[in-house]
N, C-alpha and C positions, 0 to 999 in steps of 0.2 A: 483502546481498540483491542485486544484482539487475539492472538493465537499462541500456540506453543506453550511450553512450560519448562521451567528449569529441571523439574523432576519428571518430565514426560506425563503430566496430567493430560487428559483428553484435550485435543486441540480445540480452539474456538471458544473455550469456556474461561480462558485465562483472565480476561478483564473482569467478568462477572465474579470470578474467584477473588481477584485482587480486591475488589470493593467489598466482596462478601466477608473476607476475613477481618476487615476493619470493624471494630466495635463502634457503636454510635458516637462515643466520645472521641475515639481516634479519628473517625471520619470528620467530625466537627473540627478537630485540631488541624487536619489536613486542609480543609476548606479555609480556615482562618489563616493558615500559613501561606496559602496561595494569595490571599488578599483579594481586594476588589479588582475585577477585570471585566468591567462592562463597557458598553459603548458610551456610557455617560461620562467616563473619565478620560480626560485628554492625556493624562500621564499614568498609564497602567502601572501597577506595582511591579517592582523588579522581578519578583519570583513567580508572577503569573504568566503562564506559559505558552508553549508552542505546540503545534500539532499537524496540520495537513497540507497540502496541494502543489501542483503545477509542473510543467516540463520544459525542456529547452532545446534549441537548435545548436547542437555541438557534436563534433566527431567524438566517438567513444574514447579513443585513446587520449584525446586532449581533455575531455570533460573531467577526468579524474586526476590529471597531473598538475593542473595549474590553478585550481581553486584556492584562494587565500583562506586563512583562518579568519575568525570573526574580526570585524573591523574594530571592535572595542578591545581586542586583545592581540594586536599584531606581534607582541613580543612572545607569544606562545607558539612554539614550533609545531608544525603538523608533520607527523612522521610517515605519512603515506609514501610508500616506496614503489618504484616501477616493478612490474612483474617480470619474472625471468624469461617468460616465453609468451608469444601470442600464437602459438601453434594450435592446430585443431585438437580437440579433446578426443582421446581414444579410450574406450571402455567396453566391457562385455555387454552384449545386448540384454535388455530387460533385467538388469541387475543394478541396484543403487551403488553408485561410486562417488566418493568424496573427491572433489577437485580443489586443492588449496590455491589461494591467490594471496601471495605475500603482501601485495600492495593494497588489498582490501582490508579495512580495519573495522573493528567493533568499537563501541562507545568507550571502552577502556584502553583503546589503542593497541589491541592484540590482533593478529592476523586472523582472517576468516576465509570463507570460500563458498562453494555451491555444491549441490548434489545433482547428479545426472543419472537418468535411466534411459539409455538409448535404445532405439529400434532401427536397425540398418535397413529394414524393409519399408520404412515410412519416410516420406518427404515432408511431413508435417511436424511442427514443434509447438509444444506448450511450455511457456515460461511462466512460472508461478512464484509470486512474492508472498511470503508468509506475513502474518500480522502478529500482534501481541502487545497492545498498549501504546503509550507514547509518554514522553517526559520532556521537560523543558526548564527545570529549575532544580535547586538543591533539594527542595522538599519532594518534588515528584520523582526525581531520579534517584536520590540517595536515601532519603528518609522513608518514603513509602514505595519506592521502586515500582512505579506504575507502568513500566515497560519491561519486557522480558529480555533476558540474555545480555544485560548490560555488563556482566562479568565475562562476556565472550561467548563465541560459538565456533567450535573447531571440530575436527574429525571425531574426537571422543564423544562430543555431544551429539553429533549427527548420527553416529552408529547407535547411540542409545535412544534416539528420537523415534519412538515407535509410531508416532503420528504420521511420519513420512514413510518409514521403511516397512510398516505393516498396514498400509492402506487406510490410515486415519484420515487422509485427505482424499476425498472421493474421486477427484479428477486424476489421481495417480493410480487408482485401483485397476489393474489389468485383468482382474477376474470378474468385474461387475458388468453385466450386460447393459446396464443403464448408463454406463460411463461413455460419453461420446469421445473421450480421449484415451480409451484403453489401449489403442495400438499406436499412439503418437510417440514421438520422442518427448521425454519429460525433463524439465530443468526446475530444480527447487532452489530458490533464493531465500536463505534464512534471514531472520530479522534480529539484529543486535545493536542497532544504532539509535533507537528510541525516537526516530524522526520521520516516520512513515516513508522510509526509503528515499527521502528527499532532501536531506541536509547537505551542507557544503562546507561546514566549518567546525572548529572547536569553540565551545561556549564556556567562558569563564564563570557564567552564572550557574550553569548546571554541572560544570566540571566534566563534561562528556565530549567525546569526539562524535558529533552528529554529521556523519559523512556518507549517508546512505546513497545519495545521488551519485557521488563520486565512485562508490563501489559498483554501481550498475555499469558505469563506464568501463571499469576494470573487467567485469565479467564479459561485456560485449566484445572486448578485444580478442577473446578466444571463442565465444559462442558464434560469432559471425563466420569465421573460417570453418568452424565445426559443421555449420549448417549452410554452407555456401550453395548447396543445391536444393535447399528447401523450397517448397511451393507455397507454403503458408505458415505464418507464425501467429499464435494467439498469445497475447501479453496479458496475463491475468494476475489476480491477487485477491485476498480476502481481508476485509477490515482495513488495517493500516496498509496492507499490501494492495488493497483495492484503491485506496486514496493515491498510493504511489504510482498506479498506472497512469493517472492523469499527468502527474508531475514529470514522469520519466518517458512518456510516450514519444515525444519528438526525438530524443536522443536515441531511442531504440529503433524507430523507423528510419532515421537518418543512417544509422549504422548498417542496417540490413539493405539499404538502397532500394533496388527494384523488387525485392521480395516483400509481399504485402504483410503488414503487421496489423492485427485487429485487437481491440480491447474488450476484455470480459471482466467487469468489475463486480465483485461480490461484496456488498455491504460496505462500500466506501464512498457514499454520496457526499458531494460538496453542495452547500446551499447558499442562498443569498444572505445578505448581511442582517436581515431581521432575525435570522436563526443562528447564523455563524458570525458572531459579533466582530466588528473590525478591531476592537481593542484586543480580543483574544488572538486574532490573526497577527496583530502587531507583535505580541509576545512570542508567538511561534517563530516569526521572522527573526526576532532578536536572537533567539536561541539557535535556530537552524540555518538561517540565511536562505529561506525558500524563495524570496523575491529574486535571488540571483539565478534561479533556474526557470523563471517565467520565460516562455518562448519570446525571442527577440521580436518576432512579428506580431505578437499579441499586444497591441497598444492599450487595450482595455484591461489586461491582466495586471492587477496590482493588489496590494494588501487592502482589504476592505471590499474587493470585487473579485474574489477568487473564482466565483462561478462563471466568469467570462471565458474560462477555459473550455467549457462545453461548445460554445459557438466557434471559438478559434479552431479547435480540433476538427470539427465537422466541416467547416468551410475550407480549411487549409488542406485537408485530406479527404476530399469528397468521395473517393472510391474505397475508403477504409470503413470498417464497421465498428461501432461502439455500443456496448451493451452494459446496462446497469441493473443489478439485482438487489432488491432491498425489501425488508418488511416495512409495513406502514407504521410500526411503533417500536422500532429498534431500541431495545432497552439499554444497550451498551453505548451506542453513539449518542443517545440522549444524555448520558452522563457526561461525556466529553464535551459536547456542545454546551452543556450546562455550565461549564467553567467560564463561559463568557458572560454569565449573569452576575450581578452584584447584589448580595453575596452569591457565590456559586450555588446553583440549584439545577437539578435535572430539568431538561425540557419536558414538558408534558407530552403524553402520547398524542394528544390532539395537535399540539404545536408541531411535533415531528411529522405527522401526517400532512398538515397544512404545508409545511416547508417542502416535503417531498413532492406533493401534488403540484405545488407552485412551479418547481423545476420542470416537472413532466409536462404540465399544461402550457407554460409560458416560454419554455426554452426547447426542451427535447422534442416535443411533438411537432415543432416547426423545422426541425433538422432531419433531412431525409435519411441520414445514415446513423441515427441514434434510435435505440429501442429500449424499453424497460420491461422488467418482469417484477411486479410488486406482489407481496404476500400479505394477507390480512393477519398479522401476528406481531409479537414483539421479539421474535427470534433474531439473534445476531449471527450471521454467516450461514451459508447453505451448502458449502462444499464439504459437508460432513458425510459420514457413512450413509445416512438416510436422507440427507438434504436434497439430493438430485431427484428424489421421487416426490418432492413437494409439488402440489397442484394448485393452480389458480384458475377458476372458471373452466375446469376440465382439461387444461393444458399442463402436462407434466414438465417440470423444469428441464429435465434431461432432453426431452424432445425439442424444447425451445432452443436449447443450446446447440443441438444438432442443426436446427434450421439456421441459427446464427453462423455456424461454421460453414454451412453449404450455401448460404445466401439464397434460401428458397422463399417462396411466398408465405410460408408458415412462420417466418420470422417477423412477427408483428408485436405491437405493444400488448402486454397482458397485464391487466389491472383488475382488482376486485370490484 
């Protein structure tokens, strides 16, 4: 999946780049090293991996503090440390500021943090989680590095990350009249755990600290007091960050209490098992421990049935809004979902379209607080400089997002 670059390449092209630089032979070697990971195998190979979904009912300060390391490696210590302060964040208005969190860790167990651009005149908050691939094994994490920032993400990287500080992410652009979030408070959550922001453990298989879910809990310990007077929070993300919105929603809404939190997911769809193979989900869980963050009230949420999260969120939070943006032939997610095939092979554009429409027709259309905006293309992620002007059937994406924010009658399903 997904975004950012170690050398500040344009955001949202990273995964395509990562696969693009592999020669045909190298890509074949990667696929062979991943081994068979299809639904046909009762015992998926050790190195075939992890990647997406789900959220949990837990107070933010506790969610990060007490999660164990992987069950298969209890002897490996987790060095997540308590943060020195849960005080509100203070920073100059409309200026990007790095906020370190000593207890939040990257995959290499180095500390990380978040970026904020505050606007004291606004009571609305956009929390955005970045994307940038995913990894779950020695091959995907170390040999081919299919996730970004596994070597860490700190203030130095943030200051150099032009995709954030120079309006590469459209929803942060305060100068763009098409941006519905131009005057909101902005929170940027970087991605350096390789686990779609949803891991809970150290993995001896990948050799990485996949603790993205725990990091979100750390950030909430200061974000909640910072925005204690907020009237609205939009919890958003692109690609891996989009997937993470599902998995982290419950801990975010629980933390903010009576302040409404709504979800805006850019290109992070979860599909049913015909397309998102249970064996692949099993490998994700082995590396990241995502089943540990399934909402305790979601009895149908389990490995092999990740898409049950749609129904759970809608019925548990009926007054909250959930939005999914996706192209009908997303070329990047088709690659990652393709790791569930044996041998690994991209989903076809037709299969992706079928899977996406299946979710929309048989799940989301029956849920009163879910809406979709689909685009007839193979583009991956739309929160780019020109992405907000994307149009489907005469409706511009930025206008649809405004309707989502304001909960007007114009917020309807938009599909080609």
